[in-house]
N, C-alpha and C positions, 0 to 999 in steps of 0.2 A: 206213414207212421211206423216206426220200428215195431213190428208186431208183438203182441204180449209175450214176454218171456217169463211170466209169473203165472202159476197154475194153482188151483185149489180143488180138493176132491169134489166130484159132481159138477165142476164148472164146465159151462157151455161156452164155447169161443164166440164171443159177441162180434168178432170182426169177420166172421164167416160169410155174411152177406156181401160185405165190402169186397172180399176176396173173389167171390163168383162174379160180381159185377165187373171187376177189373181184369179178370183173367183172359177175358177175350180181347182185351184192348192192347196187349203187349206184343212185343216181337222178340226175337232172340231166343235164348235158352232158358230164361227165367220160368221157374215152375209157378210163381205167383205173379204179383203185379205191382205197378208203381213205377218202374223204370222203363222208358221206352226210347227208341232212337227218334231222331227229329222227324223222320219220314212218317212216324206213326201218330204224330200229334195232329189228329184231325179234328173237325168241330165237334163231333160227338164227345170225343175223349176231353177236349178242352172245356166243353160246357159241364161235363160230369165233374172234372177237377175243379172247376171255379165253384160250383154249387157246393160240392162236398166240403171244400176247405175254407168256404166262406170268403172267397176273394170278391173284390168290388170291381166294377168297371169291366174292361175287356182285356185285362192282363192276367197272365198266369205266371206261377213261380217256375223258374228253370234253374238247372245246374249247367254251367258252361266249362268245359275242359279246354284248356290252351295247350298249344304245342309245347312239350317239355323243354326247358332250357337244355343246353348242352350238358351231357354227363359229367364232363370234367369241372363244371361250375358248381361251387359249393358255397354255403353260408351267405355271406352278404352279396357275392356276385350273383348267386341264383336268385335271391329275393329281388335284386335290381333288375334281372332279365325278366322275372315275372311281372314286376311292376310296369316295366316298359311295354310288355305285350298287352296288359290290361289297359294301359293308356291308349295304345293304338286301336283297340276295339271301341273304347268309349269315345275317342274322338271321331270315329267314323260313324257312330250310331247315336242319334239324339236321345236325350234323357227321356223324352215322350214315348220313344219306342222300347227303350230298355233302361230300367232303373235298377242300379246295383244294390243289392242288400249287403254283400260281403265282397270285399276285394282281399283275398287271402295273401298272406305275406310269405308263407313257406310252401304253399300249395299251388300249383299251376292251374288256376281257374278263378271263376267268380260264381256268385249266385245272384239272382235279381228277378224283377218282374218284367215280362215282355208282352208285346202285342204281336199280331199276326206279321205285321211289317218289321217289327223288331226281330221276330224269329227268322225271317228270311234274310235279314242283314246279317244277323249272327252267323247263319249258315254259310253265307258267302264269304265271310271274312277269312283271309288266309291264316291268321292266328288262331282261329278256333279249330279245335280238333274234334269236339263232339258236343251235343246238346241233348239234355234229357229233362223231362218234367221232375221237379224237386219232389222226390218221394216223401210222403208222410211217414212218420215214425211213431212207434208206441212201445212202452217197456215191455219188453219180451216176458263152530257156530255156536259159541255154538257147539252143541253136543257132537256134532259131526266131526269135530276136530280130532276126537279119538281115533276115528277110522283111518285118517291120514297121518297120524302120529305126529301132530303138531305139537302137543305138550311135551312129548318125548324129545323132540328136536330142540325145543326152547330149553329144556332142562339139561340135556346133554352138551349142548354147545353154547348155551347163554346167549341165544339170539332172540330178538323180539321184533325185528324189523326197524329197530332204532336207527335214525338217520336216513330212512328210505321214505321218500314222499310218493304217494300213490294219488294219480288223478282219477276221480270218479265222475264220469260224464253221464248224467242221468237227471233225475227230478230235483236234484239238490240233496241238501243234508239238514236235519233239524239241528240248527246252530246251538241250541241250548240243551241238548239232550245230555244227561250226567255221564253217559258212557262215550260221548263224542266230542263235546265241547272243547276239551283240551288237546284233541288231536288234529284240529283244523288249523292248517297253516297258511291257506290262502283260498280264495273263493272268486267266482265270477259267474255271469249269466249270458248265454246267448239263447233267447227263446222268443221267437218272433211274437211281439205284442204281449208277452206274458213274464217278463222280468220284474220282480218285486222291487221296490213297493208300489211303482206307479205304471206297471203294464207297459214298460219300454221294450224295445227290441234287444238291447244290450243294457246290462247293469252290473253293479259291484256286489250284490247280495245273491247268495246261492241258497236261501232258505227254502226248504222243501214245503210243498203244499199238497203232495200226492203220497209220499211215504216210501216209494221204491227205493230211492237212492239212500234214505235213512237206514233202511233194512241192510243194504249192501255195505254201507259204511261200518256198520256194527260187525259183519262177518269178517271184514278185514282187520279193523282196528279197535273194535269195542273194548272197553276197559273191564267189564264184567261187574259193574255196580248193580245195574238193573237186568240186563240180558246176559247170556253167557259170553265170556270173553272171546274176542276176535283170534283169528289165526296169527296176526302179527300185531299185538296190541301196542308195540312201540312205534309203529309206522305213522307218518304224518299224512293227513288227508288234504288234498286240493280239490275242493268241492266245485264242480262246474254244472250249473243248471241248464239244461237244453229242453226240458219237457214241462208242460203246463199241469194244471191242477187235475187233469184227467190222465196224465202220463202220456200225452201226445206231443209231437213235435216234428221237426223237419230234418232231413239230410244235411242241408246247407248249415243248420245250426251246429250239428255235431262235427261237421268239418271244420267250421269256425272255431270250435271249442279246441280241436286238435292243433289247428293253425296257431292259436293264441298261446297254447302251452309250449310249442316248439319255439315260437318267437320270443318268448319270455323264460326260457329254459335256464338261462343264466341266473335269474332270481329264484325261479320256482324249484329247480333241481328235481324234477319229476323223473322217476325212473320206470314207473309202471302206469298204464292207463287201463281202466276198467270200463268196457262197453257191454252192459247188460241190456242191450236194445238191438232191434234190427228190423228189416223189412222182408221182401220176398226172398225166396230160397232159389239156389242153383245147385246142380248136380255135382259140381266140382269147384275148382279154382275159377273165380269170377272177374278177375282184374280188368279184363279188356272188353266186358259185355257192352257198357254204354257210358255216358257222361258220369253218372253216380258212381258206378263201380271204379271207373278210371280215377276220379277225383279222390275216392277213399283210398285207392292203391297209393297214389302220389302222397296223400296225407301220412299214411302209415310208413312209407318209405322215408319221408322227412323225420317222423318221429323216431325211427330206428336209427337214422343217421345222427341224431341228437342223443343217442344212447337210451331211448325210451322203448320198452317192449309193450306192445298193444294186445289185450286179451279181450275176446268178445264171446258172447253166448251163441250157441249153435242154433237155438230156437226150439219151440215147443209144439210143433205141428205133428210130431210122431213120424217124421219122414226118415226112412232108413237110408236114402240116397239123395239128400238135398239139404243144404244149410242156408240160413239166412245171410244177407249182406249186413254188416261187415265181416262176419265170421268166416265167409267164403273167400276173402282176399287172402292172397298167398302168404303174405308177411304177418298177417294176424294170427295169434295163437288162439285157435277155436277150441271151445270148452263145451263138453256134453255132461248129462246127468246121470248120477247113480244113487240108489238108496243108501242111507247111512245105517239103517237097522231093518229088522224084519217088522213091518207095519201092518201086516195082513193084507187083504185085497184092497186095491186102490183103483177107484174110477176117476178119470180126469176129463170126462167129457169127449174128447177126441179118441180116447183109448182106455183100456182097463187092464191093470196088471192083476191077475187072479191070485197071485201070491207075491210077496216081496221078501227080499233078503238083503243083508249088506253086500255092497259091491254088484248089485243087480242093476243093469242098465235100464233106466226108467223108459217105459213105452212112449211117453211124450218127447223124449229127447231126440232131436234132429241129429242125423249123421250123414257123412259122406266120406269119400277117400281123403277129403281135405281136413277131416277132424283131427285135432292134435292131442287133445287131453280129455279125461273124464275126471269128475270130482263130485262131491256130495251135493245133491240138489233136493232131496226130499227126505225127511220133513225138517226144515231149518227154522230154529227159533233165533231171532235176532232183534235188534233195536227197532222201536216203531215211533211214529210221530207222537208228540206229547210227552216224551220222557219214559214210554213204557216199552213193551216187547210184544212180539207176535210171532206166529209160525207162518211159513210161506214155502212155496216149492217152485221149481223150475230151473232151467239152465241159467236164468238170471242169478241164482243163488250159487250155482256151481262155479260160475266165473270168478267171484271174489275169493272163494276158496283157493283156487289156482293162483290168483293174484297174491294172496296172503302168503302162500308158500314161497312164491317168487320173491317176496320182501324179505323173508327169513334168509334165502339163498344170497340175495344181494347184500345183506348185512355181513354174512359169513365171508363173502368175497365180492367187494364193491367194484372189483375190475371186470366183472362179467358184462359182457355186451349182449344184446337182445338174442342174437343167434346162439351164443354159448349157453345163455340162460335157459332158452327154450330147449336145447339138447340135453341139459342136465336135468330138467323136468321130465323130459320123455325117456331118457336112458335109465332113470331110477324108478320110474312109476312101476305099479303093479299091472301086468298085462290082463285085461278083461276082455271077454268076447261078448259081442253083441248078438244074441240069438236070432235077431231079425235078418242080419246079413253075413254073420260069421266073420265080421271084421273085428280085428284085435286092436285095442286102442290102450295105452297106458293110463291108470288112474294115479293121480299124484300122491306121493309118498313123502311127507315133509322130512322125515327123520332120515331116510335114504338120500334124498336130494342134498340136504344140507351136509350130511356126512361126506358126500362125493366132493365137495368143494372146500369144506372147512379144513384148516390145518389140524393135525392131530392134537388132541387135548394136552396141554402141558402137564406132564406128571407132577405130582406133589413133591416138594423137595425132601430129601433124606435128612432128617435132623440127628446130628451127633452132638452130644452135650455131656456135661458132667461137672464134678467139683474137684479141683486139685488144690491141696493145701501144702503150705510149707511148714515143715516140722518145727514146733516150738515157737511159731510166731502167730500173732493175731491178725496181721494184714497180709494178704496173699497176692496182691495186684503186680508183684514183680514176676509172676510166672508167665513165661512165653510158650505157647502151645502151637505145635503144627500137625497138620493131618496130611499124610502121605500116600501115594499109591504104592510106594515102595514097601517091601516088607519090613517087619520088625527085626531087631537083632535076634539071630538065631532062627529066622524064617526065611533064609535066603533060598530055599527050594520052592518058594511060592511062584506061581506064573509071573513071568515079566510083563510089565505094562508100561506104556508112556508115562515118564515121570510127571506127577502133578502134585503141588503142594498148596494147601491153604494155611493161613496163619490167623492166630487170634490172641488175645491178652486176657487173662483171668481178671475179674473184678476184685474188690478188696475181700470179698467173701470166698473167693476161689472159683466161682461160677463161670462156665464158658459155654458156648453153643456154636455150631456150625449148621448152616442150611445148604446142603450139597445137592449136586446133580445126581439123581439116582442111577443114571446111566454110568457114572464114574465109579469104579470100585476102589474105595480108599481102604488101605490095609492096616495102617499103623498110626497111632496117635503118639506124639512125643511131647514131653514137657521139661522145660529147663528153667532154672533161675540162678542168679549168682550166689555162689557158696553152697550149692546143692547138687547132688548127683542127678543126672538125667534119668527120667523114668519113661517107659513105653507101655502102651496097651495095644493088643492085637484087637482090630476093629472086627466086629461081628454082631451078633444079637445076643443080649440086648445092646443097644447103641448109647448107653449111658454109663459114665465112668466115675469112680471115686476113689482116689488114693493120695498119698502124702509123699512129698520128696524129702530124702534124707539129708540132713544138714552136715557140713563138714568139708566139702570139696572146695577148700579156699583157693588152690591154684588152678582150678577149672581143668583138671586132666582126667576127671571122671573116676577117680580112685582116691579114697579117703586114707591117707597113709602118714608116714613119719613126717613128710615135708609139711602136711597140713597141721599135725599135732605141734611141731616145732614153731610154726608161725603163731598159733593161738598162744602157746606158752610164752613166746617172746613178747607179746602185747598184753600179758596178764595185768590186771589192774589199770589199764588204759581204756580208751573209748574208740579205737580203730574200728570202724565199721565192718571191714572185711573179717576181722577176728570175732566180732560180736555176734555169734551165730543165732542167739534168741533175740537179738534186736532190742534189748532192755536197756541200752545206753552205756553199758559197762563190760568190758571183757573180765570174766570172773570164773569162779569154780563151776558155775553151771554150764559154761561154754566148754570147759574142759571135759566135764561129766558127758555132755552131748557128744563131743568128739570121740570120747573113749567108747562110747555105746555103739557108734557107727564105724569104728576103726576097721580098716581093711575092706570095707564094702566098695564094690565097683559098679559103675554104671555102664551102659544103661540097664536098669532093672526092669524086666519085662513082666507085665502082668497078663494073665490070660493064656499062658502056655498050656 
């Protein structure tokens, strides 16, 4: 059973007796129990395993690892090789001796029920790499968002996890919770004899009946209607139930869940997997310990090859040099716990923190050289079964904090693959020291992580606007305006720049506006209209202009002179448009008077000198 990853103050570890009983029955380097080599499956252990896990008859549950297909094989070719190896094993052993419960599609292995004879036959088959008892598993913000600067990241970079789907492999999710219902994009169940609604082995519903998965879902993607909002409230949830109403389940079910996700990745588009569950602990990387760890390692490798990063809780036994499986698997991002605030003394049953403070590593949090990240794990308020909220603590709660930050990163840069995503989280985290071991581990920092991958925020455009009117006219839409990086007339000593020009046309009221790149230094605004002198304005602050163009430049030489006066006089009492300076439909004394007032003016007339 993936041993409890959630803790409450004064809680005693109910699984302690189980651990003591199983500790003497294991081989290899595991600190706890549950995973054994085939040579260790003796009658006493098998009898205990059968009684404890309520098996019937003379069969026990086993995990079988097959020899991995050639490394160059990928995708459909790899799945075909796995299927052929499974066929060869099943063809050689009768169903009475070995009954498969799972034939994995992307993971080189199987799970099933076997007899003594079946165990011997499996061990002798050339395609079988290792066998182990199928280990039982059990479940191992939010205001804590402020500690990891999630609200700042969402505000500064506009990320919420939108478009990023997260698979939560756990006890399921409360499908009708107001904070979660709209975030669920897919669901499935692999829970031996416990899938709702009819207690089947596999099912389509991931309805939670324990509450653990519901709490995790709120930490990642809660909407904040009932409980505090999640770290990535825009993320989608793929809910996969593998635990029963007591929070217990099997390794083989978890591997089946990962296998299903990878096999259906084209439809699910999962980028992150949250595993807040685990079993016995190991002092370092555990990939090659036995069939269980080998198959987990294969499953995680298949997930990473599909672009999925897998996060797992380190465990809550207070071990300074040991982490649970699957957190101990090399390619899993293992997450431990820190406090999110000063909570006073805290007793956890297995250990006590006499004082607490933000970023203090919790005494219950497992650690080892394979630990990758720290995140808030005490005290975390999130969604609860029945539409409410509750507080809880443990590395189970830390893991979805890290997953939520990863969702924000992936929205900021969807091209990140699992290795680069993990590196970004580690490289931008706040380094914290575990007083028990002196080991330094980064605590996730959402703002720093997103900032490291997000493109620089686009500066707001520089607005240059104003009103330019045509002297003596009511309609001003003939005015053509240009914005130049070149200097205005008389400003030739201004620094030279690469020539750039923007153009606009004034409306009937003479209004215009430019939205410009703030990195480009525009220096001069020019305005021209037929029959009018050009005017210019030096661009600076303020960046709003208002001036009028002088009428009378009939021949467009930027000088109101005798030639213009003669032209107007020659068309007096007519209706020639070019000589009708005030556009009243007739060339008359008003046009001559206007011409006389502006006589000998030269353009461009520069404003702002």
